[in-house]
FIZA-860181 format. One record per residue (C-alpha): residue in one letter; x negated, y, z negated. Coordinates in steps of 0.001 Angstrom, whole numbers, padded with zeros to 6 digits, always signed. Each point is the difference from the previous one (the first is absolute). Example, Ala and Ser with C-alpha at 12.3 -4.5 7.8 and 13.67 -1.06 7.14 Angstrom:
A-012300-004500-007800/S-001370+003440+000660/
//
This chain:
M+000057+000055-000093/Y-002952+002318-000622/A-001271-000491+003391/L+003215+000848+001566/E+000548+003042-002252/H-003700+001243+000283/P-001165-000845+003453/H-003822+000037+000489/R-001287+003243+001875/A-003317-000206+001605/H-002021+002874-001117/V-000605+002693+002695/A-003057+002217-000420/S+000360+003714+000070/L-002122+001618+002816/G-002770+000996-002411/E+000085-003074-002396/G-003602-001487-000353/T-001820+002752+001611/P-003644-000194-001273/V-000193+003508-001506/A-003464-000408-001529/L-001453-000857+003531/L+001701+002966+001641/V-001298+002384-002832/T-003446-001534+000481/L+000052+000545+003786/V+001146+003572-000140/T-002635+000778-002584/A-002624-001510+002246/W+001315+001900+002993/V+000024+003464-001924/A-003579-000793-001338/A-001198-000965+003448/Q+001374+003135+001665/A-001633+002193-002736/L-003344-001624+000331/G+000106+000304+003620/A+001004+003610-000153/L-003156+000602-002255/G-002087-001935+002458/W-000794-002609-002568/L+001770-002898+001890/P-000537-000614+003837/R+002830+000481+002286/R-000024-003525+000892/A+000433-001148-003443/V+002951+002414-000602/D+001711-001474+002910/I-000478-003605-001208/V+001557+001001-003341/G+002955+001692+001967/L+000424-003192+002098/A+000131-002252-003106/V+002217+002255-001866/A+002530+000416+002861/H+000254-003402+001112/G-000959-001617-003308/A+003075+001725-001745/L+002350-001195+002755/L-001244-003623-000150/G-000431-000027-003746/I+003688+000870-000478/A+000981-002719+002594/V-002103-002576-001800/A+001472+000942-003418/W+003516+000086+001207/T-000094-003298+002010/T-002761-002271-001535/R+000825-002524-002506/T-003405-000041-001595/A-001947+002262-002367/R+000452+003623+000540/A-003759+000430+000122/Q+000201-001070+003643/A+001258+003489+000788/W-003350+001362-000548/F-001590-001977+002561/P+001085+001847+003304/A-001691+003200-001225/A-003291-001933-000929/L-000153-001816+003237/L+000844+003117+002064/V-002969+001808-001947/A-002225-002921+001191/A+001540+000049+003647/G-000858+003730+000273/A-003482-000172-001331/L-000894-002948+002262/A+001541+001812+002941/A-002294+002942-000641/L-003062-002265+000923/G+001185-000247+003676/L+001836-002252+002226/P-000822-003404-001718/G+001255+001569-003208/L+003367+000341+001468/L+000603-003776-000883/G+000573+001405-003533/Y+003511+000886+001105/A+000701-003746+000157/L-000338-000095-003918/L+003561+001290-000704/P+001796-002085+002711/L-001809-003237-001087/W+000688+000778-003662/L+003764+000588+000738/V+000160-003325+002033/W-001836-001771-002772/L+002504+001558-002622/A+002955-001093+002138/R-001222-003726+000520/D+002531-001444-002498/G+002808+002484+000476/R-000984+002353-002773/V+000303+002940+002234/G+003679-000361+001444/W-000515+002800+002882/L-002791-002196+001558/R+001928-003089+000105/P-000074-001858+003517/A+002159+001270+002653/P+001224-001693+003177/A-002638+000202+002848/A+002907+001658+002233/S+000567+002724-002390/I-003645+000917-000278/L-000396-000069+003878/S+003121+002231+000155/G-001459+002412-002433/A-003214+000093+001887/L+002067+000577+003344/L+001868+002821-001581/G-003183+001773-001282/A-001597-000290+003501/V+003081+001362+001595/L+000310+002891-002444/G-003697+000637+000380/A+000128+000149+003678/H+003115+002170+000134/M-001868+002482-002361/L-002960+000163+002131/V+001943+000686+003220/G+002219+002499-001982/A-003148+001878-001475/T-001692+000028+003442/L+003039+001509+001776/T+001290+002534-002630/L-002607+000717-002637/G-003132+000585+002218/H-001728-003089-001045/R-001797-002738+001894/I-000750-003681-000356/S-003624-000605-000758/V-001923-003086-001073/P-002628+001018-002394/E-003540-001490-000208/V+000069-003057-002155/A-002029+001824-002813/A+002805+002667-000178/L+003054-002353+000222/L-001041-002965-002234/P-000006+002105-003258/W+003515+001062+000755/L+001252-003493+000704/A-002000-001423-002873/Y+001848+002590-002339/D+003364-000946+001459/V-000535-003711-000605/G-001778+000252-003271/A+001967+002952-001796/N+002617+002122+001940/V+002396-002649+001249/P-000241-002436-003071/A+000738+002789-002259/G+002727+001291+001930/E+001928-003042+000499/G-000765-001369-003382/F+001400+003001-001640/F+002616+001449+002154/R+001557-003412+001104/G-001398-002802-002327/A+000729+002056-003206/L+002157+003239+000480/F+002343-001376+002655/A+000448-003549-001570/R+000645+001570-003364/A+002437+002622+001328/H+001876-002546+001974/R+000709-002139-003017/R+001800+003038-001473/W+001641+001711+003071/S+000930-000644+003640/L-002353-000789+002914/G+000693+003519+001300/A-000854+001691-003357/A-003086-002063-000548/T-001253+000715+003438/A+000524+003667-000289/I-001923+000190-003235/S-002860-002106+001306/T-000269+001612+003396/S+000271+003610-001187/L-002744-000384-002520/Y-002031-001998+002567/V+000249+002957+002460/A-000806+002541-002702/R-003163-001835-000898/Y-001292+000365+003464/L+000951+003571+000446/L-001648+001029-003195/D-003201-001895+001368/P-002897+002675+000477/L-001300-002337+002816/L+003244+000547+002042/P-000191+002806+002506/S+002100+003037-001612/T+001662+001541+003087/L+003784-000184+000021/E+000452-001867+003224/L-002437-002841-001160/M+001656-000187-003395/A+003435-000213+001386/G-001054-002737+002355/A-001678-001807-002836/A+003144+000312-002073/F+002132-001506+002918/Y-002225-002911+000657/L-000748-000835-003532/S+003665+000015-000766/L+000796-002432+002625/L-002995-002245-001162/G+001240+000192-003708/I+003543-000758+000790/A-001090-002901+002230/N-002186-001367-002650/C+002597+000393-002639/W+002261-002116+002243/F-002609-002764+000481/F-000700-000099-003678/A+003698-000401-000855/R+000430-002655+002561/T-003263-002100-000884/G-000759+001007-003500/S-003493+000505+001217/A-002364+002949+000830/W-001924-001908+002657/P+002270+001228+002930/G-000375+003596-001212/L-003721-000414-000368/A-000194-001276+003756/A+002068+002753+001103/S-001891+002733-001915/L-003506-001306+001218/L+000997+000296+003568/F+001641+003281-000331/F-003008+001590-001833/A-002279-001634+002490/A+001694+001731+002812/Y-000129+003326-002022/R-003651-000318-000207/L-000332+000290+003838/L+001774+003579-000048/A-002316+002896+000293/P+000457+003793+000580/A-000144+000949+003862/
//
């Protein structure tokens, strides 16, 4: 009778529940200190950039791991540490770019027994569909930018292109899909409708890139970026809702950003 009168209700986490506050405070403190030391000339510009990389992407992935991993919360500190190592190795030259493999390899290892839900296996057809979508969006972006924004398609030298591709594979894309889809969208979707969860995830995803100092700040380029990133974010939310996995979104984002790296001012 008790079970009938008091049915079990699964706990639904609030959006911020389980956030690693200590990690975020530490990362922000490190970023402020690095900026101050850099301004005084006591820390090389490269070191300041490495700290910025670790703080931005380490915070996103740290939250994603804390929200979604059924292990010790200490795991949330690993992404930032691995990104510091990756940035330091990348500063040594092209062979050092292999350091960007540290974070993806660690995530795959962490997900090996299902402890990271957003990295569960996905059907091959869904992953191929994600890759195709990313390639189509990227190609459309390149054509649109060359026709309307005065840009051109350019294949940079290997020494110039590889650092960006390594950054996308080892930091940018895993952090974006891990947090905005694997953590934020998944948690919001448990509380609200698919449309509401997609709107929350995608709007913050677009804002993250529009606030990125590496993105050109002209109005036309920002509007174009918002358009294509919105389409990419919406599609990746749909893939995640359908498969429960970030692998299709990872494939889509990697192909899209690979195309973006071919865009150059006229």
